[in-house]
C-alpha positions as semicolon CSV with decimal commas, in nm:
position;residue;x (nm);y (nm);z (nm)
1;M;-4,148;2,733;4,684
2;K;-4,021;3,055;4,668
3;K;-3,991;3,278;4,415
4;T;-3,615;3,423;4,335
5;D;-3,794;3,814;4,302
6;S;-4,016;3,773;4,498
7;I;-3,935;4,047;4,844
8;F;-4,121;3,732;5,118
9;S;-3,985;3,365;5,148
10;D;-4,313;3,162;5,246
11;K;-4,659;3,310;5,266
12;R;-5,017;3,074;5,249
13;T;-5,236;3,150;4,937
14;L;-5,494;3,359;4,920
15;N;-5,866;3,186;4,887
16;G;-6,137;3,305;4,696
17;K;-6,482;3,390;4,537
18;W;-6,640;3,512;4,270
19;V;-6,921;3,671;4,332
20;A;-7,039;3,861;4,054
21;V;-6,936;3,745;3,692
22;M;-6,866;4,039;3,440
23;N;-6,900;4,054;3,085
24;F;-6,746;4,415;2,914
25;S;-6,455;4,467;2,731
26;K;-6,338;4,844;2,648
27;Q;-5,975;4,869;2,406
28;D;-5,960;5,267;2,503
29;R;-5,961;5,204;2,966
30;G;-5,651;5,390;3,008
31;I;-5,603;5,259;3,381
32;N;-5,280;5,362;3,534
33;L;-5,144;5,113;3,788
34;T;-5,035;5,214;4,125
35;G;-4,639;5,196;4,225
36;F;-4,670;4,932;4,493
37;R;-4,603;4,570;4,438
38;T;-4,783;4,418;4,720
39;R;-5,140;4,453;4,845
40;C;-5,290;4,271;5,165
41;L;-5,616;4,144;5,058
42;L;-5,874;4,103;5,352
43;K;-6,165;3,829;5,443
44;N;-6,479;3,883;5,373
45;E;-6,319;4,210;5,051
46;I;-6,536;4,176;4,733
47;H;-6,196;4,369;4,434
48;E;-6,275;4,309;4,089
49;F;-6,002;4,174;3,874
50;I;-5,965;4,234;3,538
51;L;-5,782;4,080;3,244
52;C;-5,454;4,200;2,985
53;A;-5,263;4,027;2,760
54;D;-4,938;3,912;2,848
55;D;-4,708;4,112;2,666
56;T;-4,900;4,464;2,847
57;D;-4,601;4,699;2,975
58;P;-4,675;4,766;3,363
59;N;-4,554;5,147;3,305
60;K;-4,786;5,265;3,029
61;P;-5,139;5,338;3,079
62;I;-5,344;5,050;2,965
63;D;-5,613;5,050;2,722
64;K;-5,774;4,733;2,596
65;V;-5,934;4,518;2,914
66;F;-6,109;4,227;3,006
67;Y;-6,384;4,228;3,317
68;L;-6,295;3,881;3,492
69;G;-6,550;3,955;3,777
70;F;-6,572;4,066;4,173
71;G;-6,441;3,859;4,407
72;E;-6,429;3,813;4,742
73;I;-6,135;3,759;4,921
74;I;-6,259;3,430;5,186
75;E;-5,885;3,361;5,370
76;G;-5,731;3,687;5,310
77;G;-5,375;3,765;5,230
78;V;-5,068;3,935;5,077
79;V;-5,099;3,950;4,696
80;E;-4,788;4,049;4,519
81;V;-4,685;4,151;4,118
82;G;-4,602;3,812;4,012
83;D;-4,837;3,615;4,188
84;T;-4,993;3,351;3,991
85;L;-5,404;3,310;3,986
86;Y;-5,583;2,952;3,936
87;L;-5,942;2,972;3,821
88;G;-6,029;2,598;3,983
89;D;-5,719;2,400;3,882
90;E;-5,536;2,529;3,628
91;V;-5,346;2,816;3,606
92;F;-5,482;3,118;3,437
93;G;-5,286;3,409;3,459
94;T;-5,033;3,599;3,644
95;V;-5,010;3,927;3,892
96;L;-5,009;4,305;3,675
97;G;-5,053;4,565;3,924
98;F;-5,273;4,736;4,096
99;D;-5,529;5,025;4,019
100;E;-5,634;5,192;4,283
101;T;-5,917;5,466;4,106
102;H;-6,281;5,299;4,249
103;F;-6,062;5,196;4,643
104;P;-6,168;5,174;4,927
105;N;-6,459;5,077;4,778
106;H;-6,248;4,787;4,566
107;Y;-5,885;4,754;4,422
108;N;-5,874;4,616;4,014
109;I;-5,616;4,392;4,027
110;L;-5,491;4,355;3,681
111;I;-5,416;4,006;3,556
112;K;-5,188;3,949;3,255
113;T;-5,290;3,570;3,071
114;R;-5,362;3,463;2,739
115;H;-5,680;3,446;2,773
116;L;-5,836;3,753;2,665
117;K;-6,234;3,702;2,687
118;T;-6,469;3,789;2,957
119;G;-6,563;3,676;3,256
120;L;-6,857;3,487;3,038
121;E;-6,715;3,374;2,760
122;L;-6,493;3,202;3,040
123;G;-6,775;3,060;3,130
124;V;-6,699;3,156;3,474
125;K;-6,987;3,098;3,735
126;A;-7,138;3,361;4,061
127;E;-7,043;3,069;4,367
128;D;-6,690;2,902;4,168
129;E;-6,344;2,908;4,337
130;F;-6,006;3,064;4,278
131;L;-5,677;3,111;4,402
132;I;-5,361;3,289;4,426
133;N;-5,068;3,136;4,525
134;F;-4,664;3,269;4,589
135;G;-4,675;3,184;4,151
136;E;-4,437;2,942;3,941
């Protein structure tokens, strides 16, 4: 299915598994997103997923965040702002943007969601699967 605001006509679903679940949140993080709309995530890379509120402004520093965990990319692909994150079969949130604070070690991938809890509070387990696809 093509998203109307995407530069892509089609792309494959990115598959991953959680390798570390986090139990941490912060009220004054100050994350500044890159200006990039897409990032390529390669097979076997590990990246950090951070949750923020649905109404978060991507053009301002992001302070209130909840850490979901680190996920390993099982099948790589291109992730775009607006793509959908699935935990299991459940739509969980939408990619808001990317932070390169720790790059080249890993990207921080910001997910806007209504589920503002840590990975532990959400019941995520290491080896649980996640998907990122073209959006809804």
